[in-house]
C-alpha positions as CSV (number, residue, x, y, z in Angstrom):
1,X,0.3,25.1,3.8
2,X,-2.1,23.2,6.1
3,X,-0.1,20.0,5.7
4,X,3.1,21.9,6.7
5,X,1.5,23.2,9.9
6,X,0.2,19.7,10.7
7,X,3.7,18.3,10.2
8,X,5.3,21.0,12.4
9,X,2.8,20.2,15.2
10,X,3.5,16.5,15.0
11,X,7.2,17.1,15.2
12,X,6.7,19.4,18.2
13,X,4.5,16.8,20.0
14,X,7.0,14.0,19.5
15,X,9.7,16.1,20.9
16,X,7.8,16.9,24.1
17,X,9.3,14.2,26.3
18,X,12.9,15.4,25.5
19,X,11.8,19.0,26.0
20,X,10.3,18.1,29.4
21,X,13.4,16.4,30.5
22,X,15.6,19.4,29.4
23,X,13.2,21.9,31.0
24,X,13.2,19.9,34.3
25,X,17.0,19.7,34.4
26,X,17.3,23.4,33.7
27,X,14.7,24.4,36.2
28,X,16.2,22.2,38.9
29,X,19.7,23.5,38.3
30,X,18.9,27.1,37.9
31,X,16.6,27.6,40.9
32,X,17.3,27.4,44.7
33,X,17.3,24.0,46.5
34,X,13.7,24.5,47.7
35,X,12.6,24.3,44.1
36,X,12.6,21.1,42.0
37,X,12.2,20.1,38.4
38,X,10.9,16.6,39.3
39,X,7.4,17.3,38.0
40,X,8.7,17.9,34.5
41,X,10.8,14.7,34.7
42,X,7.9,12.7,36.0
43,X,5.7,13.9,33.1
44,X,8.2,13.0,30.4
45,X,7.6,9.2,30.3
46,X,3.8,9.6,30.6
47,X,3.8,11.8,27.5
48,X,6.1,9.4,25.7
49,X,3.8,6.4,26.4
50,X,1.2,7.1,23.6
51,X,3.8,8.6,21.3
52,X,6.8,6.3,21.3
53,X,7.4,2.6,20.9
54,X,7.9,0.5,24.0
55,X,11.7,0.9,23.6
56,X,11.4,4.6,23.3
57,X,9.2,4.8,26.4
58,X,11.6,2.8,28.4
59,X,14.6,5.0,27.3
60,X,12.6,8.1,28.2
61,X,11.9,6.8,31.7
62,X,15.6,5.8,32.1
63,X,16.7,9.2,30.9
64,X,14.4,11.0,33.4
65,X,15.6,8.9,36.3
66,X,19.3,9.4,35.4
67,X,18.9,13.1,35.0
68,X,17.2,13.4,38.4
69,X,19.8,11.2,40.0
70,X,22.7,13.3,38.5
71,X,21.1,16.5,39.7
72,X,20.6,15.2,43.2
73,X,24.2,13.9,43.4
74,X,25.6,17.1,42.0
75,X,23.7,19.2,44.5
76,X,24.5,16.9,47.4
77,X,20.9,16.2,48.3
78,X,20.6,12.5,47.4
79,X,20.3,11.3,51.0
80,X,17.4,13.7,51.9
81,X,13.9,12.2,52.2
82,X,12.5,14.5,49.6
83,X,15.1,13.6,47.0
84,X,14.5,9.9,47.5
85,X,10.8,10.4,47.3
86,X,11.2,12.3,44.0
87,X,13.4,9.5,42.6
88,X,11.0,6.7,43.6
89,X,8.1,8.7,42.1
90,X,9.9,9.1,38.7
91,X,10.8,5.4,38.7
92,X,7.2,4.3,39.5
93,X,5.7,6.6,36.9
94,X,8.2,5.4,34.3
95,X,7.1,1.8,35.0
96,X,3.4,2.8,34.7
97,X,4.2,4.6,31.4
98,X,5.6,1.4,30.0
99,X,2.4,-0.4,30.9
100,X,0.3,2.4,29.4
101,X,2.4,2.1,26.2
102,X,1.7,-1.6,26.1
103,X,-2.1,-1.0,26.4
104,X,-2.0,1.7,23.7
105,X,-0.1,-0.6,21.3
106,X,-2.6,-3.4,21.8
107,X,-5.5,-1.0,21.2
108,X,-3.8,0.2,18.0
109,X,-3.3,-3.3,16.8
110,X,-7.0,-4.1,17.4
111,X,-8.0,-0.9,15.6
112,X,-5.8,-1.8,12.7
113,X,-7.4,-5.3,12.6
114,X,-10.9,-3.7,12.6
115,X,-9.9,-1.4,9.8
116,X,-8.6,-4.3,7.7
117,X,-11.9,-6.1,8.2
118,X,-13.8,-2.9,7.2
119,X,-11.7,-2.4,4.1
120,X,-12.3,-6.1,3.1
121,X,-16.0,-5.6,3.6
122,X,-15.9,-2.4,1.5
123,X,-14.1,-4.2,-1.3
124,X,-16.6,-7.1,-1.2
125,X,-19.7,-4.9,-1.0
126,X,-18.5,-1.9,-3.1
127,X,-15.8,-3.2,-5.4
128,X,-13.9,-0.7,-7.4
129,X,-15.3,-0.8,-11.0
130,X,-13.1,-1.3,-14.0
131,X,-11.8,1.9,-15.7
132,X,-13.6,0.9,-18.9
133,X,-17.0,-0.9,-19.0
134,X,-19.0,-1.3,-22.2
135,X,-16.9,1.3,-24.0
136,X,-17.3,4.0,-21.2
137,X,-14.7,5.5,-19.0
138,X,-15.7,5.0,-15.4
139,X,-14.4,6.1,-12.0
140,X,-16.0,5.7,-8.5
141,X,-15.0,7.0,-5.1
142,X,-16.2,6.5,-1.6
143,X,-15.2,8.8,1.3
144,X,-16.3,8.3,4.8
145,X,-17.1,11.4,6.9
146,X,-15.6,9.9,10.0
147,X,-11.8,9.4,9.8
148,X,-10.9,5.7,10.0
149,X,-14.3,4.5,8.8
150,X,-14.3,2.6,5.5
151,X,-17.9,1.9,4.8
152,X,-21.4,3.2,5.7
153,X,-24.8,3.7,4.2
154,X,-23.7,5.1,0.8
155,X,-23.6,2.7,-2.2
156,X,-22.8,2.5,-5.9
157,X,-22.5,-0.3,-8.5
158,X,-21.8,-0.5,-12.2
159,X,-22.8,-3.5,-14.4
160,X,-22.6,-4.2,-18.1
161,X,-25.8,-6.0,-19.2
162,X,-27.5,-7.0,-22.4
163,X,-29.7,-3.9,-22.0
164,X,-26.7,-1.5,-21.7
165,X,-24.4,-0.3,-18.9
166,X,-26.5,0.1,-15.8
167,X,-25.5,2.0,-12.7
168,X,-26.9,2.7,-9.2
169,X,-25.9,5.3,-6.6
170,X,-27.8,5.4,-3.3
171,X,-27.9,6.4,0.3
172,X,-29.4,4.3,3.1
173,X,-31.0,6.1,6.0
174,X,-29.1,5.5,9.2
175,X,-25.6,4.4,10.2
176,X,-23.8,1.4,11.5
177,X,-24.1,-2.3,10.7
178,X,-27.9,-1.9,9.9
179,X,-27.0,0.5,7.1
180,X,-24.2,-1.8,5.8
181,X,-26.7,-4.7,5.7
182,X,-29.2,-2.6,3.7
183,X,-26.4,-1.7,1.3
184,X,-25.6,-5.3,0.8
185,X,-29.2,-6.1,0.1
186,X,-29.6,-3.3,-2.4
187,X,-26.4,-4.0,-4.3
188,X,-27.2,-7.8,-4.4
189,X,-30.7,-7.1,-5.7
190,X,-29.4,-4.6,-8.3
191,X,-26.8,-6.9,-9.8
192,X,-29.4,-9.7,-10.3
193,X,-32.2,-7.4,-11.5
194,X,-29.9,-5.4,-13.9
195,X,-29.2,-8.6,-15.8
196,X,-32.7,-9.9,-15.8
197,X,-35.1,-7.0,-16.1
198,X,-35.7,-5.4,-19.5
199,X,-36.4,-1.9,-18.1
200,X,-35.1,0.4,-15.3
201,X,-38.6,0.7,-13.9
202,X,-38.6,-3.1,-13.4
203,X,-35.2,-2.9,-11.7
204,X,-36.5,-0.3,-9.3
205,X,-39.5,-2.5,-8.4
206,X,-37.1,-5.5,-7.8
207,X,-35.1,-3.3,-5.4
208,X,-38.3,-2.3,-3.6
209,X,-39.4,-5.9,-3.1
210,X,-35.9,-6.9,-1.9
211,X,-36.0,-4.2,0.8
212,X,-39.5,-5.2,1.8
213,X,-38.4,-8.8,2.3
214,X,-35.4,-7.7,4.3
215,X,-37.7,-5.6,6.5
216,X,-39.9,-8.6,7.4
217,X,-36.7,-10.5,8.6
218,X,-35.3,-7.6,10.6
219,X,-36.3,-6.1,13.9
220,X,-36.1,-2.6,15.5
221,X,-37.2,0.9,14.6
222,X,-34.3,1.4,12.1
223,X,-35.5,-1.7,10.1
224,X,-39.2,-0.6,10.1
225,X,-38.6,3.0,9.4
226,X,-35.6,2.8,7.1
227,X,-35.6,3.9,3.5
228,X,-33.0,4.2,0.7
229,X,-32.7,7.0,-1.9
230,X,-31.3,5.8,-5.2
231,X,-30.9,6.9,-8.8
232,X,-30.7,4.3,-11.5
233,X,-29.0,5.0,-14.8
234,X,-29.0,3.0,-18.1
235,X,-26.6,3.7,-21.0
236,X,-27.9,1.6,-23.9
237,X,-25.3,0.2,-26.3
238,X,-25.1,2.1,-29.5
239,X,-27.4,5.0,-28.5
240,X,-26.1,8.3,-27.2
241,X,-28.7,8.6,-24.5
242,X,-29.0,8.0,-20.8
243,X,-32.2,6.8,-19.0
244,X,-32.7,7.6,-15.3
245,X,-35.1,6.5,-12.6
246,X,-34.8,8.6,-9.5
247,X,-36.2,7.5,-6.1
248,X,-35.8,10.6,-3.9
249,X,-32.1,11.1,-4.7
250,X,-30.1,14.2,-5.7
251,X,-30.3,14.7,-9.4
252,X,-27.3,13.6,-11.5
253,X,-25.4,16.1,-13.5
254,X,-24.5,15.9,-17.2
255,X,-21.2,17.7,-17.8
256,X,-20.6,18.6,-21.5
257,X,-17.2,18.9,-23.1
258,X,-17.5,22.7,-23.4
259,X,-17.9,23.1,-19.6
260,X,-21.7,23.4,-19.6
261,X,-23.3,21.6,-16.6
262,X,-26.9,20.4,-16.9
263,X,-28.8,18.8,-14.0
264,X,-31.1,15.9,-14.8
265,X,-33.9,16.0,-12.2
266,X,-36.9,13.6,-12.3
267,X,-39.9,14.9,-14.2
268,X,-42.1,13.1,-11.6
269,X,-40.6,12.9,-8.1
270,X,-40.9,9.5,-6.5
271,X,-40.6,8.2,-2.9
272,X,-37.4,6.5,-1.8
273,X,-37.2,2.7,-1.8
274,X,-38.7,1.2,1.3
275,X,-41.6,3.7,1.6
276,X,-44.0,1.9,-0.7
277,X,-46.7,1.6,2.1
278,X,-47.2,5.4,1.9
279,X,-48.4,5.2,-1.7
280,X,-47.7,3.5,-5.0
281,X,-46.8,5.4,-8.1
282,X,-45.5,3.7,-11.3
283,X,-41.8,4.4,-11.9
284,X,-41.1,6.3,-15.1
285,X,-37.7,6.6,-16.7
286,X,-36.5,10.0,-17.9
287,X,-34.3,10.1,-21.0
288,X,-31.7,12.6,-22.0
289,X,-29.0,12.9,-24.7
290,X,-25.6,11.8,-23.7
291,X,-23.2,12.9,-26.5
292,X,-19.6,12.0,-27.0
293,X,-17.2,13.8,-24.6
294,X,-19.9,14.3,-22.0
295,X,-19.6,13.0,-18.4
296,X,-22.5,11.8,-16.2
297,X,-21.9,12.5,-12.5
298,X,-23.9,10.7,-9.9
299,X,-23.4,11.4,-6.2
300,X,-24.9,11.2,-2.7
301,X,-25.9,14.1,-0.5
302,X,-22.5,14.0,1.3
303,X,-21.4,16.1,-1.6
304,X,-24.3,18.5,-2.1
305,X,-25.0,19.0,1.6
306,X,-21.5,19.7,2.8
307,X,-21.6,23.0,4.6
308,X,-19.0,25.7,5.1
309,X,-18.5,27.8,8.3
310,X,-21.4,30.0,7.3
311,X,-23.8,27.1,6.8
312,X,-23.8,27.4,3.0
313,X,-24.1,24.1,1.0
314,X,-21.6,23.1,-1.6
315,X,-23.1,23.4,-5.1
316,X,-21.4,20.9,-7.5
317,X,-23.3,22.4,-10.5
318,X,-21.9,25.9,-9.8
319,X,-18.5,24.5,-8.8
320,X,-18.0,22.6,-12.1
321,X,-19.6,25.0,-14.5
322,X,-17.0,26.1,-17.1
323,X,-14.3,23.7,-15.7
324,X,-13.4,21.9,-18.9
325,X,-10.0,20.9,-17.5
326,X,-11.8,18.9,-14.8
327,X,-13.9,16.9,-17.3
328,X,-11.1,15.2,-19.3
329,X,-11.0,12.0,-17.2
330,X,-13.5,10.7,-14.7
331,X,-10.9,9.9,-12.0
332,X,-9.5,13.5,-12.2
333,X,-13.1,14.9,-11.9
334,X,-13.7,12.9,-8.7
335,X,-10.4,14.0,-7.3
336,X,-11.2,17.6,-8.0
337,X,-14.6,17.2,-6.3
338,X,-13.1,15.5,-3.3
339,X,-10.6,18.2,-2.7
340,X,-13.0,21.1,-3.2
341,X,-15.8,19.7,-1.0
342,X,-13.3,19.1,1.9
343,X,-11.9,22.6,1.4
344,X,-15.5,24.0,1.4
345,X,-16.3,22.2,4.6
346,X,-13.1,23.1,6.3
347,X,-11.6,19.6,6.2
348,X,-14.5,17.8,7.9
349,X,-17.6,16.3,6.4
350,X,-21.0,15.6,8.1
351,X,-21.9,12.7,5.9
352,X,-20.3,10.0,3.8
353,X,-19.9,10.7,0.1
354,X,-20.2,8.3,-2.8
355,X,-19.3,9.5,-6.3
356,X,-19.4,7.9,-9.7
357,X,-18.5,9.5,-13.1
358,X,-19.1,7.9,-16.5
359,X,-17.6,9.5,-19.6
360,X,-18.6,8.7,-23.2
361,X,-15.4,8.9,-25.2
């Protein structure tokens, strides 16, 4: 329904130049000589400039000039000063509209180039994981809150290691290139540590040290006061369990085949990465059963903190409880969540959202 209304509005907007020309011709013809439809004809090429191609804008300007010319000839007023002024005005505005169209097109080309670069950066920093890794079905999704943006401060990664399949989902404080740089640091450190470290606790400590090194090389308040919330997961080969280390991040959800949803909060809350100077506590991994047919859902707060018009947060635990049809395949699950959270927030989101779902067949 919403898409139909949007399509109708787009068609109406694109028809505005023609409607303005028709309205100007009718107004000029149907009213006394003291009244003129020139303002409508003047507006038509300006409206066409951001909507049409260069050829379409030129044709709109030519049509506006010809219509005004025909009206003045038909009404015998072409030689009057006011008529000539109106004609020159429409011609000048039409030429300006073509220049505006040229500037708009160049801006759109630059924007398209920036988007291509952003998409390439996203694929490099946050590559799409394979559908099957280490015998698990996996799907990941990244959605930016701002339309046209491709990457921000949310992150995820999946890696098959000698210690099992290891995953990370996190959220860097802040926006812009500083957040993107922190994402690259965390992802790079995770991929190295996931292979080399025997425990998740050791992986978390490696990430802490990597961010500390990056902070010493960076400048500004964002670098000094930045932090990253993450949750690390490990799925050992051959064991139906999941181990978790949570550093100040929303608790993952375990979705069972019968529709039951179980949150997996940390038994001992820990500070986010990058806040080690406030205190040191040893990381402790929590362990839970991960039976066949169950799905592990990890997400950032762009999902759980999406608000509706009344200020109510979206609750994925409540939204997914009893939904067995949504759990059959990780990609379908993330698709359902994406649709529902945008519907809950009225189509707009306040924060980026990263999702990753892992299903044990």
